[in-house]
SEBA-600960 format. One record per residue: residue number from 1; residue in one letter; x, y, z of N, C-alpha, C in turn. Coordinates in steps of 0.02 Angstrom, whole numbers. Atoms other than C-alpha are relative to their C-alpha. Example, Ala and Ser with C-alpha at 12.3 -4.5 7.8 and 13.67 -1.06 7.14 Angstrom:
2
PT, k, r, n.east, n.north, n.up, ca.east, ca.north, ca.up, c.east, c.north, c.up
PT, 1, A, 45, -59, 0, 615, -225, 390, 45, 60, 0
PT, 2, S, -42, -59, -3, 684, -53, 357, -39, 55, 37
//
This chain:
240
PT, k, r, n.east, n.north, n.up, ca.east, ca.north, ca.up, c.east, c.north, c.up
PT, 1, M, -5, 36, 63, 741, -3760, 2508, 44, 38, -48
PT, 2, T, -44, -28, 47, 879, -3725, 2385, -34, 12, -68
PT, 3, L, 38, -16, 61, 810, -3633, 2232, 45, -13, -62
PT, 4, T, -43, 6, 60, 959, -3654, 2114, -19, -66, -38
PT, 5, G, 18, 54, 40, 905, -3768, 1974, -71, -19, -1
PT, 6, M, 73, 17, -4, 724, -3773, 2023, -40, 30, -59
PT, 7, H, 39, -20, 59, 589, -3750, 1889, -66, 33, 20
PT, 8, A, 61, -35, -22, 452, -3619, 1909, -42, 16, -61
PT, 9, L, 49, -26, 49, 300, -3577, 1802, -29, 65, 29
PT, 10, V, 30, -65, -21, 247, -3392, 1811, -52, 16, -51
PT, 11, T, 56, -16, 47, 75, -3358, 1733, -7, 79, 9
PT, 12, G, 2, -72, 2, 46, -3176, 1686, 68, 33, 6
PT, 13, G, -69, -21, -9, 233, -3161, 1673, 26, 50, -55
PT, 14, G, -23, -44, 52, 235, -3043, 1521, 12, 74, 22
PT, 15, R, -7, -68, -20, 224, -2882, 1622, -22, 6, 77
PT, 16, G, 28, -14, -68, 185, -2805, 1793, 31, -46, 55
PT, 17, L, -22, 43, -52, 193, -2911, 1947, 26, -72, -18
PT, 18, G, -24, 65, 30, 214, -3071, 1847, 69, 7, -22
PT, 19, R, -68, -8, 23, 366, -3006, 1762, 50, 11, 57
PT, 20, A, -43, -13, -59, 442, -2941, 1924, 11, -66, 37
PT, 21, S, -11, 65, -34, 414, -3112, 2000, 46, -44, -37
PT, 22, A, -39, 42, 40, 491, -3204, 1856, 71, 20, 3
PT, 23, L, -69, -27, 0, 645, -3093, 1855, 35, -10, 68
PT, 24, A, -28, 13, -65, 670, -3109, 2046, 17, -75, 11
PT, 25, L, -15, 70, -3, 658, -3297, 2035, 60, -24, -38
PT, 26, A, -56, 16, 49, 779, -3308, 1890, 66, 24, 35
PT, 27, K, -60, -27, -35, 903, -3197, 1990, 21, -46, 58
PT, 28, A, -16, 44, -58, 888, -3323, 2135, 22, -70, -25
PT, 29, G, -27, 61, 26, 943, -3465, 2018, -55, -45, -25
PT, 30, V, 51, 44, 23, 774, -3535, 1967, -5, 5, -75
PT, 31, T, 18, 4, 75, 737, -3588, 1786, -71, 16, -6
PT, 32, V, 68, -25, 0, 578, -3497, 1739, -31, -7, -66
PT, 33, S, 42, 4, 57, 446, -3540, 1613, -55, 57, 9
PT, 34, V, 41, -62, -4, 351, -3376, 1583, -61, -10, -52
PT, 35, L, 60, 9, 39, 173, -3387, 1519, -48, 61, 1
PT, 36, A, 51, -56, 5, 48, -3254, 1459, -30, -7, -69
PT, 37, R, 35, 0, 65, -68, -3220, 1314, 41, 32, -56
PT, 38, S, -36, -38, 49, 48, -3099, 1226, 74, -29, -10
PT, 39, A, -63, 31, 21, 195, -3186, 1135, 57, 53, 9
PT, 40, D, -50, -50, -2, 291, -3022, 1124, 22, 16, 70
PT, 41, E, -19, -17, -69, 281, -2984, 1310, 37, -53, 34
PT, 42, V, -37, 51, -35, 335, -3158, 1372, 69, -10, -32
PT, 43, A, -68, 3, 31, 479, -3155, 1245, 45, 55, 29
PT, 44, E, -41, -48, -30, 534, -2994, 1317, 22, -15, 74
PT, 45, T, -18, 22, -65, 529, -3059, 1493, 57, -51, 1
PT, 46, V, -51, 50, 4, 630, -3211, 1445, 67, 30, -25
PT, 47, W, -64, -32, 22, 755, -3097, 1353, 34, 32, 60
PT, 48, L, -26, -32, -61, 776, -3000, 1517, 32, -49, 46
PT, 49, I, -28, 56, -38, 804, -3161, 1608, 68, -21, -23
PT, 50, E, -63, 23, 30, 936, -3219, 1490, 54, 52, -1
PT, 51, E, -50, -55, -6, 1021, -3047, 1484, 35, 2, 66
PT, 52, N, -31, -1, -70, 1054, -3070, 1668, 25, -67, 20
PT, 53, G, -36, 62, -13, 1124, -3242, 1650, -46, -58, 22
PT, 54, G, 46, 54, -18, 966, -3341, 1689, -23, -41, -60
PT, 55, E, 28, 48, 52, 870, -3476, 1587, -75, 4, 5
PT, 56, G, 72, 0, 2, 691, -3460, 1536, -32, -23, -64
PT, 57, L, 38, 24, 56, 558, -3515, 1415, -63, 41, -7
PT, 58, A, 60, -37, 14, 421, -3413, 1334, -56, -47, -23
PT, 59, L, 60, 40, 13, 246, -3492, 1330, -56, 47, -11
PT, 60, T, 60, -42, 15, 90, -3417, 1250, -63, -47, 12
PT, 61, A, 60, 35, -15, -74, -3477, 1328, -47, 45, 38
PT, 62, D, 46, -35, -39, -230, -3414, 1405, -20, -41, 61
PT, 63, V, 9, 40, -58, -254, -3467, 1585, -75, -21, 11
PT, 64, R, 73, 18, -3, -443, -3477, 1559, -12, -62, -39
PT, 65, A, 7, 54, 47, -416, -3624, 1438, 41, -59, 26
PT, 66, S, -40, 53, -31, -366, -3788, 1520, 38, -37, -53
PT, 67, S, -39, 35, 50, -310, -3869, 1356, 64, 43, -19
PT, 68, Q, -62, -40, 15, -192, -3723, 1318, 51, -3, 61
PT, 69, L, -47, 4, -58, -121, -3728, 1494, 32, -68, 6
PT, 70, E, -32, 66, -4, -95, -3915, 1492, 56, -11, -55
PT, 71, Q, -54, 3, 51, -3, -3902, 1328, 59, 39, 17
PT, 72, A, -57, -43, -21, 103, -3761, 1393, 43, -32, 53
PT, 73, V, -33, 33, -56, 145, -3856, 1551, 43, -60, -23
PT, 74, A, -35, 57, 31, 194, -4009, 1447, 62, 23, -34
PT, 75, Q, -55, -28, 38, 307, -3901, 1342, 52, 22, 48
PT, 76, A, -50, -22, -53, 391, -3826, 1499, 30, -58, 33
PT, 77, R, -26, 57, -33, 408, -3994, 1579, 54, -35, -46
PT, 78, A, -48, 33, 42, 495, -4066, 1425, 62, 36, -7
PT, 79, R, -57, -43, 8, 615, -3922, 1418, 43, -3, 69
PT, 80, F, -37, -13, -63, 660, -3900, 1603, -14, -50, 59
PT, 81, G, 18, 51, -50, 587, -4050, 1698, -63, 22, 43
PT, 82, P, 56, -10, -39, 453, -4055, 1834, -3, 73, 29
PT, 83, I, 10, -68, -30, 377, -3889, 1897, -7, -6, 75
PT, 84, R, 4, 3, -68, 406, -3863, 2080, -25, 64, 31
PT, 85, I, 20, -69, -26, 355, -3678, 2096, -51, 27, -51
PT, 86, L, 45, -34, 43, 200, -3595, 2026, -12, 70, 27
PT, 87, V, 26, -69, -18, 170, -3405, 2032, -56, 14, -45
PT, 88, A, 61, -16, 38, -5, -3370, 1977, -13, 76, 2
PT, 89, A, 6, -72, -2, -1, -3189, 1927, -42, 29, -57
PT, 90, A, 39, -24, 58, -113, -3178, 1773, -58, 46, 23
PT, 91, G, 47, -48, -23, -226, -3030, 1790, -32, 39, -57
PT, 92, I, 41, -41, 49, -354, -2920, 1701, -34, 54, 43
PT, 93, G, 35, -49, -38, -428, -2758, 1756, -67, 21, -28
PT, 94, L, 63, -26, 21, -602, -2687, 1752, -23, 49, 51
PT, 95, R, 30, -52, -46, -672, -2528, 1832, -65, 21, -29
PT, 96, A, 66, -24, 25, -859, -2507, 1803, -52, -13, 56
PT, 97, P, 52, 12, -48, -1012, -2491, 1916, -35, -67, -16
PT, 98, I, 26, 62, 10, -1098, -2657, 1942, -56, 0, -50
PT, 99, Y, 58, -6, 46, -1253, -2594, 1846, 22, 14, -74
PT, 100, E, -26, -9, 65, -1141, -2558, 1697, 48, -56, -25
PT, 101, T, -45, 60, 13, -1042, -2724, 1702, -40, -51, -38
PT, 102, S, 31, 52, 39, -1089, -2841, 1564, 18, -69, 24
PT, 103, E, -15, 68, -19, -1095, -3030, 1585, 68, -18, -28
PT, 104, A, -65, 17, 28, -952, -3043, 1464, 62, 28, 38
PT, 105, Q, -56, -32, -42, -843, -2921, 1566, 9, -36, 62
PT, 106, W, -2, 35, -64, -889, -3010, 1730, 37, -67, -8
PT, 107, D, -31, 67, 14, -839, -3180, 1653, 76, 9, -15
PT, 108, A, -68, -8, 14, -675, -3112, 1585, 40, 11, 59
PT, 109, V, -34, -11, -62, -621, -3046, 1755, 1, -61, 47
PT, 110, V, 1, 53, -46, -678, -3190, 1860, 33, -63, -27
PT, 111, D, -34, 57, 29, -620, -3322, 1739, 77, 5, -1
PT, 112, T, -74, -7, 0, -445, -3248, 1726, 26, -3, 71
PT, 113, L, -29, -6, -68, -418, -3208, 1910, -15, -61, 44
PT, 114, L, 18, 56, -43, -507, -3353, 1993, 5, -69, -34
PT, 115, K, -3, 60, 38, -531, -3493, 1869, 71, -14, -25
PT, 116, G, -70, 5, 24, -357, -3458, 1803, 46, -28, 51
PT, 117, V, -42, 23, -56, -281, -3491, 1975, -13, -78, 5
PT, 118, F, 19, 73, -6, -379, -3658, 1985, 32, -39, -54
PT, 119, L, -25, 40, 58, -329, -3717, 1813, 75, -4, 2
PT, 120, S, -74, -1, 0, -145, -3666, 1831, 25, -47, 56
PT, 121, A, -21, 43, -52, -131, -3752, 1998, -15, -75, -18
PT, 122, R, 16, 67, 17, -216, -3908, 1938, 47, -28, -52
PT, 123, A, -43, 23, 57, -97, -3918, 1787, 67, -18, 34
PT, 124, V, -67, 15, -21, 62, -3922, 1898, 1, -38, 66
PT, 125, I, 2, 36, -61, 4, -4006, 2061, 22, -74, -9
PT, 126, P, -25, 65, 6, 41, -4182, 1991, 77, -4, 2
PT, 127, D, -71, -5, -7, 223, -4133, 1969, 25, 8, 72
PT, 128, M, -19, -14, -69, 232, -4069, 2146, -13, -58, 44
PT, 129, I, 16, 60, -42, 151, -4223, 2220, 53, -53, -12
PT, 130, E, -53, 53, 16, 271, -4336, 2129, 67, 14, 28
PT, 131, A, -67, -19, -23, 422, -4233, 2186, -1, 5, 77
PT, 132, G, -1, -2, -74, 362, -4234, 2369, -11, 71, 27
PT, 133, G, 14, -69, -24, 321, -4048, 2380, 9, 52, -50
PT, 134, G, -8, -55, 47, 318, -3879, 2302, -31, 60, 31
PT, 135, N, 29, -61, -27, 260, -3701, 2324, -43, 33, -55
PT, 136, I, 50, -35, 41, 109, -3620, 2247, -11, 70, 28
PT, 137, I, 2, -72, -25, 116, -3429, 2261, -51, 34, -44
PT, 138, I, 51, -31, 39, -38, -3335, 2210, 3, 75, 17
PT, 139, V, 5, -74, -8, -38, -3147, 2181, -75, 20, 14
PT, 140, G, 64, -19, -21, -185, -3085, 2281, -6, 79, -2
PT, 141, A, 14, -72, 0, -244, -2906, 2325, -16, 16, 72
PT, 142, P, 16, -20, -68, -257, -2807, 2484, -76, 19, 3
PT, 143, L, 71, -6, 7, -446, -2834, 2496, -30, 60, 37
PT, 144, D, 24, -58, -34, -472, -2700, 2628, 6, 64, -31
PT, 145, R, -16, -63, 36, -405, -2571, 2509, -31, 9, -70
PT, 146, I, 29, -1, 69, -496, -2615, 2349, -77, -4, 4
PT, 147, A, 73, 0, -5, -676, -2620, 2414, -25, 71, -16
PT, 148, V, 19, -68, 22, -713, -2461, 2316, -47, -6, -58
PT, 149, P, 45, 4, 58, -845, -2418, 2187, 35, -13, -63
PT, 150, G, -30, 18, 65, -814, -2492, 2017, 42, -65, -3
PT, 151, F, -45, 59, -3, -715, -2643, 2073, -40, -62, 20
PT, 152, A, 41, 56, -23, -856, -2767, 2102, 26, -66, -26
PT, 153, A, -22, 65, 26, -799, -2901, 1980, 72, -13, 25
PT, 154, Y, -70, 14, -20, -613, -2879, 2025, 0, -22, 74
PT, 155, Y, -4, 16, -74, -645, -2880, 2213, -32, -69, 10
PT, 156, A, 31, 69, -14, -763, -3034, 2203, 46, -53, -24
PT, 157, A, -48, 51, 22, -633, -3129, 2102, 58, -8, 48
PT, 158, K, -57, 1, -44, -490, -3084, 2217, -21, -28, 71
PT, 159, A, 21, 32, -61, -595, -3129, 2369, -7, -75, -9
PT, 160, G, 1, 68, 15, -627, -3293, 2287, 67, -34, -3
PT, 161, V, -73, 25, 1, -442, -3316, 2259, 25, -9, 71
PT, 162, D, -21, 7, -65, -412, -3286, 2439, -27, -60, 33
PT, 163, G, 29, 61, -29, -533, -3421, 2492, 25, -62, -31
PT, 164, L, -27, 60, 37, -474, -3542, 2359, 71, -16, 28
PT, 165, A, -70, 14, -27, -293, -3522, 2422, -2, -28, 71
PT, 166, R, 1, 26, -68, -338, -3556, 2602, -24, -73, 3
PT, 167, V, 20, 72, 0, -430, -3717, 2560, 49, -46, -36
PT, 168, M, -50, 40, 33, -301, -3773, 2436, 58, -16, 46
PT, 169, A, -52, 8, -46, -172, -3751, 2573, -14, -60, 47
PT, 170, K, 18, 58, -39, -268, -3876, 2680, -4, -67, -39
PT, 171, D, 6, 63, 42, -299, -3998, 2536, 70, -27, -16
PT, 172, L, -66, 21, 31, -117, -4003, 2481, 57, -11, 50
PT, 173, R, -51, 5, -48, -21, -3994, 2644, 27, -70, 11
PT, 174, R, -24, 70, -12, -13, -4182, 2662, 50, -24, -57
PT, 175, F, -46, 15, 51, 81, -4184, 2496, 62, 39, 2
PT, 176, G, -58, -42, -4, 210, -4059, 2554, -4, 62, -43
PT, 177, I, 7, -60, 45, 139, -3919, 2444, -28, 53, 44
PT, 178, N, 22, -62, -31, 129, -3747, 2521, -39, 45, -48
PT, 179, V, 40, -47, 40, 0, -3624, 2456, -6, 67, 38
PT, 180, N, -1, -69, -35, 20, -3439, 2500, -22, 52, -50
PT, 181, L, 17, -61, 38, -43, -3271, 2440, 52, 54, 13
PT, 182, V, -43, -59, -10, 66, -3121, 2410, -34, 58, -42
PT, 183, H, 22, -57, 35, 12, -2944, 2363, 44, 59, 13
PT, 184, P, -52, -55, -3, 103, -2781, 2335, -9, 47, 61
PT, 185, G, 11, -41, -54, 25, -2696, 2486, -38, 66, -16
PT, 186, G, 31, -61, 21, -65, -2563, 2386, -1, -1, -78
PT, 187, F, -1, -5, 72, -77, -2502, 2203, 69, 1, -19
PT, 188, A, -73, 3, 30, 79, -2551, 2110, -4, 37, -69
PT, 189, D, -10, -37, 63, 143, -2456, 1960, 1, -48, -62
PT, 190, T, 5, 47, 61, 77, -2572, 1825, -48, 30, -48
PT, 191, Q, 48, -20, 54, -15, -2551, 1661, -71, 0, 19
PT, 192, M, 68, 12, -18, -173, -2618, 1735, -25, 55, 51
PT, 193, V, 23, -54, -50, -174, -2495, 1883, -1, 66, -32
PT, 194, R, -1, -63, 33, -127, -2348, 1770, -64, 7, -39
PT, 195, T, 56, 0, 42, -273, -2394, 1662, -67, 7, 41
PT, 196, T, 61, 3, -39, -404, -2428, 1796, -6, 50, 57
PT, 197, V, 0, -48, -54, -352, -2304, 1928, 43, 59, -19
PT, 198, P, -47, -52, 25, -277, -2158, 1830, 5, 57, 45
PT, 199, E, -2, -58, -46, -317, -2032, 1969, 57, -10, 52
PT, 200, V, -53, 10, -47, -186, -2116, 2078, 69, 12, -34
PT, 201, R, -61, -19, 33, -28, -2027, 2017, 59, -4, 39
PT, 202, T, -58, 2, -42, 82, -2032, 2167, -10, -59, 53
PT, 203, G, 2, 54, -51, 122, -2165, 2295, -4, -71, -23
PT, 204, L, 0, 63, 21, 119, -2306, 2176, 60, -42, 15
PT, 205, L, -54, 44, -25, 224, -2454, 2231, 36, -31, -61
PT, 206, S, -35, 36, 52, 358, -2527, 2121, -14, -73, -5
PT, 207, P, 16, 75, 4, 312, -2698, 2050, 61, -43, 27
PT, 208, D, -53, 36, -22, 488, -2751, 2097, -3, -20, 74
PT, 209, E, 5, 16, -69, 442, -2747, 2281, -25, -65, 15
PT, 210, I, 27, 68, -12, 350, -2910, 2261, 52, -56, -5
PT, 211, G, -48, 57, 17, 504, -3005, 2206, 30, -34, 60
PT, 212, P, -28, 32, -57, 590, -3035, 2373, -47, -46, 37
PT, 213, A, 50, 38, -33, 429, -3097, 2449, -17, -66, -38
PT, 214, V, 13, 62, 43, 398, -3217, 2303, 59, -49, 9
PT, 215, V, -54, 41, -7, 575, -3284, 2317, -1, -35, 66
PT, 216, E, 3, 30, -67, 556, -3311, 2503, -54, -57, 4
PT, 217, L, 55, 51, 0, 393, -3406, 2477, 19, -61, -43
PT, 218, A, -21, 52, 44, 468, -3504, 2335, 51, -52, 34
PT, 219, A, -52, 40, -34, 606, -3567, 2452, -22, -40, 62
PT, 220, L, 25, 37, -61, 491, -3635, 2588, 7, -73, -6
PT, 221, P, -3, 71, 1, 524, -3817, 2634, -73, -32, 2
PT, 222, P, 67, 34, -4, 377, -3941, 2619, -30, 4, 74
PT, 223, R, 34, -1, -61, 248, -3933, 2757, 22, 55, 49
PT, 224, S, -18, -58, -40, 296, -3761, 2820, -52, 50, -3
PT, 225, Q, 49, -51, 3, 212, -3595, 2805, -50, -8, -56
PT, 226, T, 48, 10, 54, 49, -3615, 2710, -65, 33, 21
PT, 227, G, 65, -30, -14, -122, -3532, 2695, 6, 71, 24
PT, 228, Q, -10, -61, -27, -48, -3366, 2732, 1, 56, -54
PT, 229, T, -2, -57, 45, -53, -3190, 2653, 56, 43, 14
PT, 230, I, -59, -40, -13, 105, -3088, 2632, -10, 69, -32
PT, 231, D, 0, -67, 26, 101, -2897, 2612, 72, 16, -18
PT, 232, A, -70, -10, 14, 261, -2868, 2516, 26, 64, 20
PT, 233, H, -25, -66, -22, 275, -2684, 2550, 9, 4, 79
PT, 234, A, -10, 1, -70, 245, -2707, 2736, 60, -44, 23
PT, 235, R, -57, 41, -13, 372, -2850, 2736, 65, 40, -12
PT, 236, K, -59, -40, 16, 500, -2730, 2655, 14, 53, 57
PT, 237, L, -6, -49, -51, 466, -2594, 2784, 24, -30, 66
PT, 238, A, -16, 33, -61, 481, -2715, 2928, 77, -23, 4
PT, 239, Q, -67, 30, 2, 652, -2778, 2869, 48, 61, -8
PT, 240, N, -48, -60, 6, 726, -2598, 2844, 3, 36, 66
//
């Protein structure tokens, strides 16, 4: 599928893996609507897109709030037309033993990582159905590597995202919509990782490594690869 002129929505696009995904898509010719809670961060991402000759739109919304998402999607659609690509990258970190995790902390993590994917997808699926297809790309996590003490809420949410993506892929295949997961292959050098895993000082992966995998998934034709998980770092090593 040709990406030039396509319209993508990237949630969590203000920094980290979301920003890396947005920049990679823009470099591939995609028009990118960048959404996050921080107006300053999404504005910076769009500035970077435009500095490199791309076109973007900064949107401020919380993926946990359906009304905010729907308003943002309407704004993006009015500016650039139907959304054919979604990158769901909004994230939040928490490292605390389960016996020290409050209900509010649990809700913040699960609602951002899991409910946020559901609401983001639901907001753009009508555009994709009408267009005859699209690609939903969800930033997951290497589950086998994060089953460590203190990550109960994060792991539970990401495991839920994994299951959600696989069922969404089956639900949406008849509409030509592919749903795939991508993760960096380990701990990426992001603000969230530096905050929650400060002891990991070496071996952090560049967030930019996720970009080529996201672009590849965004270019999939309708009714092709779906319900799969891509390890971006392993993919890079295999191609080198």
